N, C-alpha and C positions, 0 to 999 in steps of 0.2 A: 558601134559608130551610131549618134541618135541624128536621122535626118527626116528631112521629107515631112509629112503632117505630124508626125509624132513630135518634132523638134519644133514647130509652131505650138502644138498645145502643151508642152511642158514650159515654153518660154510664157505664153497667157496665163498659166495657173501660177509661176512665179510671181508673176505680175500682180495678179488678183486672187490673193488668198481666201478662201473659203472654209467652211465647217463641214467635216466628212464624219458619217460613220462607217465602221470598217466590222462587221460581224465577222468571228471567227479570226480575230486579229492576233492571236497567238498561236494561229497554225502556220505552216508550212509558206503557203501563198497570202494570207492574211498579214503575215509579217513581215514579207517582202512588198508589199504594197503601202504598207505602215512607213517603210523608211524611205521608200521613194516620196510619199507625200510629204512627208516631215522635210526632205530634202529639197521641197520645193516651197517651202514656206506654208504650208498648209496647218489646218488646226483639226486634228482628228480625236474622235473620240472612238474606243475601241470596245468591241464586246467579246466577252467570250465565257464558257463554262469549263475549260478544260478538259472537257472530256477527250479530246483528240488534240488540241493544241497545248503547246507547252511555254511554261515561263522562261525557259531559256531562250524561246525565240524573242523574246521581247527584251530579255537582258543583251542579246546580239544587238537588237536594233539599237538600245541604249549605247552601246560600246562603238556603235558606228555612226552614230549623229550627232551633233553637237549639243552642248547642254541647252542653248536657248531654245532649239527644234524640239529636244525633249521634253520641252516645259509646255509644247503646246499639242502634247498628248496627254489624253486623260481616259484612264482605264475603268470601265464598269464591270464587275463580274456578273453574270448574266446569262440567260437560256433562252434562246429564240424561241422554244416552246412555251415560254411565259409572256402571254401576251402584253400584260404590264412591264415585264423588262423590254419589250420592243419598244413600246409607247414612250416611256423614260428616254430610253436612248436616243430617239429620234427629233428628241426636241430640241429646234434650234439648228437642225441640220441642214444644209442644202441638197448634199448627195450622200448617197447610199451605195456603199459596195458590198455588197453580201456574198460572203464567201463560207459563213457557218455551213457545216453539213456535216453528214455522217456519211463519209466512203467506205469503197469496198464492196465488190459483188459479193465475194465469200462471206461477209460478216450481214449483208442482206439477205441472203439465203437461209440463215442460221437466226436471225432476228428480223424478218419483216416489218413488224411493227414499230420497231425502234428505227429502223431507216426511215418508214412513212411519217413517224412523228418529227423527226429532226429534220427531215429533207421537204417534204410536202408541207406538213402543218407547220412548221417553223418558217417557212417560205410565204405561206399565209399570212402567218402574224405579221413579219416583217413589211410586206405588201401594205397591209391595211394601215400600220402604223406610220409608215411612211405617208401614206396619203392623207393620215389625220394630222399631222404633222405639216404637212403642205412642203414636203421635199420636191425637190425639181427633178430629179432622175433617181431610179433605182437600176443599176449596174448588177447582175445576180451571175453566179457561177452555176452553169449546166456541165452536161457532160455528153462526150461522144459515144457514151452507152446508150442514148434514146435512137441511135440508127439502128438497134437491133440487131434482128435478122436478116436486114438489107444486106447484099451482097454485091453492090455497086461501088465501085472504086473510080475516083477518091469519092469520099463522101461528101453529098452537095446538100444545103440546108433544107432544101425543099421536099426531098426524099427521103423519108424514114421507112424502119420497118417496125417490127412488132419488139417490144422489150423483151429480152432474155433472161432479167433477173427482176427482184422488187428494186433495188438500187437503179437501173435503168427505168422502170416506172416511176417512181417517185420524181426522179428529175425531170421528165416529161411532163407530171403532172407540176412541176414549179414552172414550165415553160407556158402551161396552158393557162393556168393562174396569173402570170404575168400579164399574159397577151390580152387575158379579159379586163384586167386592171387597168390595160392602156386604153383598150376600145370602149369600155363600158362604164369607166369610172374617171378616165382621163388622168392616171398616172403612167408618166413616160418611163417605160422599162426598156432594157436590153438585157439579151441573153447571151452569154457566152459561153460556147460547147467546148470545153477542154478537152485536149488530147495528151493524156498521160503526162502531166505536168511534173518536171523534175528538177533538182538542184541541189544546193547547199543547204544543210539544215532540214533535210527532209529526213523524218524520223524511219531509221532503219529496222527498229526492234518491234516485236509482237508480231501477232499470227496475221494482222491485215495491213502490215508495211507494204509500200509499193515496191515494184519487183526491181527497180534500179539500186534505191539505197540498202533493201535487202542484199542483192545479190554483191553490191561492193562489199559491204558487212562481211559477209560469208568469206569472199573473194580473200579480203585482209586477214581473216582468222585459219586461213587454211581449211576453210568447209566448201564442199561441191555446192554446186547452184543447182537447183530442181527447176527443170525444163518441164512445164506440162503441155502433154505432147507430143508430137514430133521437132518441134524446135522453128517449124515453117511458117508457123503463126507468125502474122507481122503488126506492129504497131507504129504509130505517127507519135514521136516524144517529143514534148513541148519542152523549151527550158525554160526557167522561172521568169527572166527577166522578160521572154516574150509574152506571159502570161500577165504580168504587171503592165506593158505597154498597152495591152487591149484592152485593159480595164481602165487606162485613163483616155484611151481615144474612145471609147465608147461613152464616156460622160462629157466627150469635150464636142462631139459628131454633131453635126446637126440634127434636132429633132425629125425632120420631116423623111430624112435619110435611114435614121434606127429606131424610131419608138415602135415597142411592141415586135421586133425581131430578133433572131438569134444568130450568131455569126460562129463559124468556127475560129477556134484559135489553137493551131499546131505549129506545125515546121513544114508542113506541106509534103514531107517526104516521109519514108519510112523504113525501119529495120527489121527484118526477121528476129526471134528471139536468140537462135543461134548466132545471127550477125552480131546482135546486140551483146553476147556473150563474149565472142571476140574482140568486141571493140572495147571492153571494160577490162578485158585480162590486158588488150597492148596498152591501154591508159594506165592501168598500175603498173607493169611493168617498165616503162616510162619513169614513172615516180619511185619506181622500188626495184632498180635493178636487181636481176639475180633473183627476184619471185619467180615460182612454180607453181602458178595456181591449179586444184585440181580440176579435171575433168567435168561435165557435168552431169547430173543424173537423170534421168527420165522418167515421169510418171504419168498416168491417164490424163487425157483432157478434161478441164474442169468442166463441169455444170457452170450455164451462166457466161463464160468468156466468149467472146467474138472470136473469128478466126483472122480476119483482116482489117486494118483500120488505116485509113489515111485521110488527110483533111484538103479539100479543096477551099483553097484560099480567095479566090476570084471575087467574091463577094465581100469581104472583109476587108480585102484591098482596095476593093474599090469603093465602099462606102464608110470605111473607118480608114483608111490611109494605113490597113496593118501589113507591115513585112517585118517577117520574125528576123531580128537581127543577130540571133544568134544560133547556128546549126546544130544539128543532132550531134555531131562528133564534138562541134566545140565544147557543146555543154556538157558532154558527158567528161571531157578533159577537167572542165571548170569544178565539176562534182567531186570528179575520183581525187583531184588535188585537195580538195577542202577534206574529205572523209580522212586522206590519209595524214593530213596535217594533226586533225582533232582525232584520231584513233590511235595513230603511231607514234604522234609527238615530232 
């Protein structure tokens, strides 16, 4: 249910169409934002190089919005690593929602240079282009990985640890660049520290797939899920709709409350990996009675992974009006139902 400040924000946007840029628009989160913006009568420019984004995500959005809404979307093939692509995409844009990134801690351990170029250099290019084009505000995707080796729970925005991976370092660099653009160059920016976002359309395939879609795909195929460590590690999992909400709230919030700041975007609760596995099995058995998924297998704890993570949402609640509308378990059910329909028919 849409209530409170988010209801006010969506009502305002519907009545006041603007032109937006969504980088990484063909990605899982970017395409979710695109659909919401089009439903709210906004004009959207989308930028993507399809390194991790998928054309199927855009086709899915097209199938779910009206023909008139889809005509308000302009796709541009481009790469945020290329300054000219960013400058071109920002022309005439009022707001930028910067979602393009090269995710995955294991990928960053294997190729730290590519991670830095896409995340740190790419974000710097977007910020520069937005300032040159006179963009009103840039909202960008950061990550809970910036909390690094901190053992404090829940995670509070003002207290960070040391990064545990090149991916975490690249996301922290994004925050530092954005803050400097706000304080020294006058470009309003807002960072959103995502906590393990999941939901329908998230790619379950490939070596760097996120845990929830990968495990759902394995369970549907009768393959065991791999748990790194003893299964007691815990994560705050955030359903896609909550991340979309946070982006729109960060765009419409008063500048004095948010400019140059970062906010946690999670559910405020956490599941251990063993609890996550059990919840997915339960949801799959409800969707497909009679299924008997195999037990998980265990491997050594991976380098770069944090042991526990849970978001403190008090700052986001107070300044953004962010209250996650979908709990972890409700989101898991929605995601499982979607993958069952798509993979099993």
